[in-house]
C-alpha positions in Angstrom: -33.7 -134.1 -3.6 -33.2 -132.3 -6.9 -32.8 -128.5 -6.8 -35.6 -127.6 -9.2 -38.5 -129.1 -7.1 -37.0 -127.7 -4.0 -36.7 -124.2 -5.4 -40.3 -124.4 -6.7 -41.4 -125.4 -3.2 -39.5 -122.5 -1.6 -40.6 -119.9 -4.1 -44.3 -120.6 -3.7 -44.7 -117.8 -1.2 -43.3 -115.3 -3.7 -46.4 -115.5 -6.0 -47.7 -112.0 -5.2 -45.9 -109.0 -3.8 -48.0 -106.7 -1.5 -47.4 -103.3 -2.8 -49.1 -99.9 -2.9 -49.3 -97.7 -6.0 -48.2 -94.1 -5.3 -48.2 -91.8 -8.3 -47.5 -94.6 -10.7 -44.7 -96.2 -8.7 -45.3 -99.3 -6.6 -43.8 -99.5 -3.1 -43.9 -102.5 -0.7 -46.4 -102.0 2.1 -43.8 -102.6 4.8 -42.2 -99.3 3.9 -45.3 -97.4 4.8 -45.6 -99.3 8.1 -42.0 -98.5 9.0 -42.5 -94.8 8.1 -45.7 -94.7 10.3 -43.9 -96.5 13.1 -41.0 -94.0 13.1 -43.5 -91.1 13.3 -45.4 -92.7 16.1 -42.2 -93.5 18.0 -41.2 -89.8 17.7 -44.6 -88.9 19.1 -44.3 -91.3 22.0 -40.8 -89.9 22.7 -42.2 -86.3 22.7 -45.0 -87.4 25.1 -42.4 -89.0 27.4 -40.3 -85.9 27.3 -43.3 -83.6 28.0 -44.4 -85.8 30.9 -40.9 -85.8 32.4 -40.7 -89.6 32.2 -37.8 -89.7 29.7 -35.1 -90.2 32.4 -36.9 -93.4 33.5 -35.8 -95.1 30.3 -32.1 -94.6 31.1 -29.4 -93.4 28.7 -28.2 -96.8 27.8 -31.5 -98.6 27.3 -33.3 -95.7 25.4 -32.0 -96.7 21.9 -33.0 -100.3 22.5 -36.4 -99.3 23.8 -37.0 -97.0 20.8 -35.9 -99.6 18.3 -38.2 -102.2 20.0 -41.1 -99.8 20.0 -40.6 -99.0 16.3 -40.6 -102.7 15.5 -43.7 -103.4 17.5 -45.6 -100.5 15.9 -44.5 -101.4 12.4 -45.5 -105.0 12.8 -48.7 -104.1 14.4 -49.6 -101.7 11.6 -48.7 -104.3 9.0 -51.0 -106.8 10.7 -53.9 -104.4 11.1 -53.8 -102.8 7.7 -52.3 -105.4 5.3 -53.7 -108.8 6.3 -53.2 -110.8 3.1 
């Protein structure tokens, strides 16, 4: 297959970029989702610490759990707020 038709086929999904205008500058929507997910993960961490449940996560698995929670929250926010 020739490269030109293949590249046109692969670039069809790049027709529009989901972005949000903030004070004249446009930012991708996933940046806002990640920022919100980081804040929510910090809130969940604080709630676990206040409830005394933080040791249940374990020292070794806590970074993995926090990274997974951030990913789930970011993807969930993206699906809820930016369904294109």
